Every structure is written in structure tokens, then in C-alpha cells.
C-alpha positions in Angstrom: 0.0 0.0 0.0 1.4 3.4 -1.0 0.8 6.1 1.6 1.3 9.9 1.2 1.8 12.2 4.1 0.4 15.7 3.9 1.3 18.4 6.4 1.1 22.2 6.6 4.0 24.6 6.1 4.0 25.4 9.8 5.8 22.1 10.3 8.8 23.2 8.2 10.6 19.9 8.1 14.4 19.7 7.6 15.6 19.1 4.1 17.3 15.9 5.1 14.0 14.5 6.3 12.2 15.6 3.2 14.9 13.8 1.1 14.6 10.7 3.2 10.8 10.6 3.0 9.8 11.9 -0.5 6.2 10.9 0.1 5.7 14.0 2.4 3.9 16.9 0.8 3.1 20.5 2.0 -0.1 22.5 2.1 1.4 26.0 2.2 0.0 28.9 4.3 0.7 32.5 3.1 2.3 35.6 4.5 0.5 38.8 3.6 2.8 41.9 3.4 1.2 45.2 2.4 -1.6 43.2 0.7 0.8 41.1 -1.3 0.8 37.4 -0.7 3.9 35.3 -0.2 3.9 31.5 0.0 5.2 30.3 3.3 8.6 28.5 3.1 8.8 29.3 -0.7 8.7 33.0 -1.3 9.7 34.6 2.0 12.3 34.1 4.7 12.2 35.3 8.3 14.9 37.8 7.6 12.8 39.3 4.8 9.7 39.2 7.0 11.3 41.2 9.8 12.9 43.6 7.4 9.4 44.4 6.1 8.1 44.7 9.7 10.9 47.0 10.7 10.1 49.2 7.7 6.5 49.6 9.0 4.8 47.2 6.6 1.3 45.8 7.4 1.4 42.0 7.8 -0.9 39.1 8.4 -1.2 35.4 7.3 -3.8 33.3 5.5 -4.7 29.6 5.3 -4.4 27.3 2.4 -7.9 27.2 0.9 -10.0 24.1 0.7 -9.7 24.4 -3.1 -5.9 24.1 -2.8 -6.3 21.0 -0.7 -8.6 19.5 -3.3 -6.0 20.0 -6.0 -3.3 18.5 -3.9 -5.4 15.5 -2.7 -6.8 14.7 -6.2 -3.3 14.7 -7.6 -1.9 12.5 -4.9 -4.8 10.0 -5.2 -3.6 9.2 -8.7 -0.4 7.9 -7.3 -1.1 6.8 -3.7 -3.7 4.5 -2.1 -4.1 6.5 1.1 -3.3 10.0 2.3 -2.7 10.8 5.9 -3.0 14.5 6.4 -1.4 15.7 9.7 -2.0 19.3 10.7 -1.5 22.0 13.4 -4.2 22.1 16.0 -7.3 24.0 15.0 -6.8 26.1 18.1 -3.8 27.7 16.5 -4.6 27.5 12.8 -7.8 26.7 10.8 -5.7 24.8 8.2 -7.0 21.4 9.4 -10.6 22.6 8.7 -9.7 23.5 5.1 -8.4 20.0 4.8 -11.6 18.5 6.2 -13.7 20.5 3.8 -11.5 19.3 0.9 -11.8 15.7 1.9 -15.5 15.9 2.1 -15.7 17.6 -1.3 -13.8 14.9 -3.2 -16.2 12.2 -4.5 -15.4 8.6 -3.8 -12.5 9.5 -1.5 -14.0 7.2 1.1 -11.3 6.3 3.7 -8.5 7.1 1.4 -8.0 10.6 2.9 -7.5 10.7 6.7 -7.4 14.2 8.1 -5.9 14.6 11.6 -5.6 17.5 14.1 -2.4 16.6 15.8 -3.3 18.7 18.9 0.1 20.4 18.6 2.0 22.6 16.1 5.3 23.3 14.3 8.0 21.0 15.8 5.3 19.1 17.7 3.6 18.2 14.5 7.0 17.5 13.0 7.7 14.9 15.7 4.5 13.1 14.9 5.0 13.2 11.1 8.4 11.7 11.4 7.3 9.0 13.8 4.6 8.1 11.2 7.3 7.9 8.5 9.4 5.6 10.7 6.5 3.3 11.3 5.8 3.2 7.6 9.5 2.3 7.0 9.0 -0.6 9.5 6.0 -1.8 7.5 3.4 -1.1 10.1 -0.3 -1.3 9.1 -2.6 1.7 8.8 -4.4 0.6 12.0 -1.1 0.5 13.9 -0.1 3.9 12.6 -3.4 5.4 13.6 -3.1 4.0 17.1 0.4 5.6 17.4 -0.9 8.9 16.1 -3.7 8.9 18.7 -1.2 8.1 21.5 1.0 11.0 20.5 -1.8 13.5 20.1 -2.1 13.3 23.9 1.5 12.6 24.8 3.4 15.5 23.2 4.7 18.7 24.8 5.4 22.0 23.1 6.9 25.1 24.7 7.8 28.4 23.0 9.5 31.4 24.5 8.8 34.9 23.4 11.5 37.5 23.3 9.4 40.5 22.2 5.8 40.6 23.5 4.7 43.3 21.0 3.6 40.8 18.3 1.6 38.7 20.7 -0.4 41.8 21.7 -1.0 42.6 18.0 -2.4 39.1 17.4 -4.5 39.1 20.6 -2.5 36.5 22.5 -1.8 38.7 25.6 -3.1 42.1 26.8 -1.4 45.4 26.3 -0.9 45.7 30.0 1.0 42.4 30.2 3.1 43.5 27.3 4.1 46.8 28.9 5.0 45.0 32.2 6.8 42.2 30.4 8.9 44.4 28.2 9.8 46.8 31.0 10.9 44.0 33.3 12.4 41.8 30.5 10.0 39.0 31.4 9.8 36.3 28.7 6.6 34.3 28.8 6.8 30.6 28.0 3.8 29.6 25.9 2.7 26.0 25.7 -0.2 23.9 24.5 -2.5 22.7 27.3 -5.5 20.7 26.0 -4.4 21.8 22.5 -4.9 25.5 23.5 -2.1 28.1 23.8 -1.6 29.1 27.4 1.2 31.0 29.3 2.9 28.2 31.1 5.7 30.2 32.9 7.6 33.4 32.9 11.4 33.9 33.1 13.7 36.8 33.0 17.1 35.3 32.2 18.5 32.7 29.8 19.7 30.7 32.7 16.2 30.5 34.2 14.8 29.6 30.7 17.2 26.7 30.3 16.5 25.5 33.9 12.7 25.7 33.3 12.9 23.6 30.1 15.2 21.1 31.7 12.9 20.6 34.6 9.9 20.0 32.4 11.9 17.5 30.2 13.2 15.7 33.3 9.6 15.3 34.6 8.5 13.7 31.4 11.5 11.4 31.2 10.7 10.2 34.7 7.1 9.5 33.8 7.5 7.9 30.3 11.1 7.2 29.6 13.3 8.4 26.7 12.0 11.5 24.9 12.5 12.6 21.3 13.1 16.3 21.4 13.0 18.9 18.6 14.1 22.5 19.0 13.2 25.5 16.8 13.9 29.2 17.0 13.3 32.6 15.4 16.7 34.2 14.5 18.2 32.6 17.6 20.3 29.6 16.6 22.9 30.2 19.3 20.2 29.9 22.0 18.7 26.8 20.3 22.2 25.2 20.3 22.7 26.1 24.0 19.4 24.5 24.8 20.4 21.3 23.0 23.7 21.2 24.8 22.0 21.7 28.1 19.7 18.7 27.4 22.7 16.5 27.0 22.5 16.3 30.8 20.0 13.5 30.3 22.3 11.4 28.1 20.5 8.7 26.1 17.2 9.5 27.8 16.8 12.5 25.4 17.4 12.3 21.7 17.7 16.0 20.7 17.5 17.5 17.2 17.6 21.2 16.1 14.9 21.6 13.5 14.6 24.4 11.0 13.9 27.9 12.1 10.2 28.4 12.7 8.1 29.2 9.6 7.4 32.8 8.6 3.7 32.4 9.4 4.5 31.2 12.9 7.2 34.0 13.2 4.5 36.6 12.6 2.8 35.6 15.7 5.7 34.9 18.0 8.2 37.5 16.9 12.0 37.4 16.6 14.4 36.0 19.2 12.3 33.2 20.6 13.2 29.5 21.0 10.9 26.5 21.3 11.1 22.8 22.2 8.8 19.9 21.7 9.1 16.3 22.9 7.3 13.1 23.1 8.1 9.5 24.3 10.3 7.5 22.0 8.0 4.5 22.5 4.3 4.5 22.5 1.9 2.2 24.3 -1.7 1.4 23.2 
């Protein structure tokens, strides 16, 4: 059975993983700058995005339309038996809803298109996508793959730090009062997904406290469920991402840590420059 994996551009997989798994395909979101649309991951970089923002440009983002999903799905169905479409939680992006509409639009698709809200985003979705690819390599059945996905939908952690609170205010994530206090005191909120919804999970002032906070969270999950697969992302902050990875070496073979690509431009719009994020999930799943 030939299986295609579709995910959204918020996932932003590393090129080496895309080369290894050529059956992964993107549904691209868009960055809107001064009313001009740029395809996420294809037509704009984060450096270009923040240059526009610094120059005073208006900016926003848009979802892939159901029509674009229909085109992608119909094309893939000529080559693949089944499509597993894994997307960012609907509490962060409406992309998964566009995918559902497209699936329901295609006649005779039946069970050939499986659309899944991963309950996470970005590197969290990346972790799940790559686990699915590994299971496919091992020859696991669709039923087994779906059981694994369901497990990881409720056993994945995602934490993102915000260096500049201004963008979060603009997108309605926090209040103006919280922004003024945070920027004045150099407080960096740590945002995470709780019940698939973005929540402020902690607040730190220094890099040292940030690393300590992340390590304590990771340690707790290692103690509860064993070895963790960790992926780290950032926004123009590769040095901090590398430092976080090095700090996680404290846990030896209990944490397999990767630095993923920089966060996609659509995500960068909402989280601003200078942030770093980490997502992890158990290396082994139980059903």
C-alpha cells in the first residue's frame, strides 16, 4: 500500500527528512505583506519578513484554501492508495478545517483521505509526522499507525518562549498591560499547549532560568514515560537553540535531541523574533 503524508508549512521539516521521505507533501500557508501574498517556506524568509516589519509594513497570514487542498489531494490520489493529512491544532490554525472540507468535497474518496488534528503545532507536528514515517518504514499497518498517532496526540509537549511581546499583543495572544510590564521587566513568557490550546505556562527573566525551566519540564516527562524525542526550533536565535540542545545532553540517552529548521514565517509573525521552542514526546508508544 502506498501512503502519502500531507502536512502544513508550519511544520517546516528539515531538508534531510524531506529527502529521506519523498512521500511528504506540504499545504502552504501564506504571509501577507502590504496586501501582497507570499507562499510560506517558498517565497519569503524570516529575515525578509522582519525587514518588512521594521520598515513599517502591514502584515498578516492566510490559510491554504479548501480548493488548494482539493487540487493536492486529487493529484496524490492518482499515485497513492491512502493520504494521511497531519496538521497543526485547529486552536492555532484553521488549516485542518480547510483539509476536512476538501476531503468531504472529493467524490469517492472514502477512507483514502485521513485528516488529523495533531493537537500540537510546528515542531510538535514534525515529531508526529516523522514518527509516522518511521512506522511506515517498518512496514506497520494503517491501523497500527493510527493507534500511534492517537497516542502521540495526547502525549506531546510543546513550549515556545517569546523575546518580544509586542507581536503577541497585536495578534491578541496577551493584553497590552501584560506586554508593557513584560517588556519593562524583561520578562519572557513561555507559551505552551494545554488541552491543545495556547496558554502561558511560565515566565522567566534570564536565559539561565529559561534553560532551567525547560530542563525541569523535560526531566519530569523522562521520569514519567522514559526516553523522549526532542526537537528544538527558534526565530533568528540559533545560538540559544544550540545552547538548549547542549543543556539537554545532561540527560544522556534519555533524550534524543534535534535542532529543526527555524520556525516558519507564518509562525514567526505571531511569535516575533528572538524566541526558541522545544517539543518532545516519548520515544516509544503504548496502546
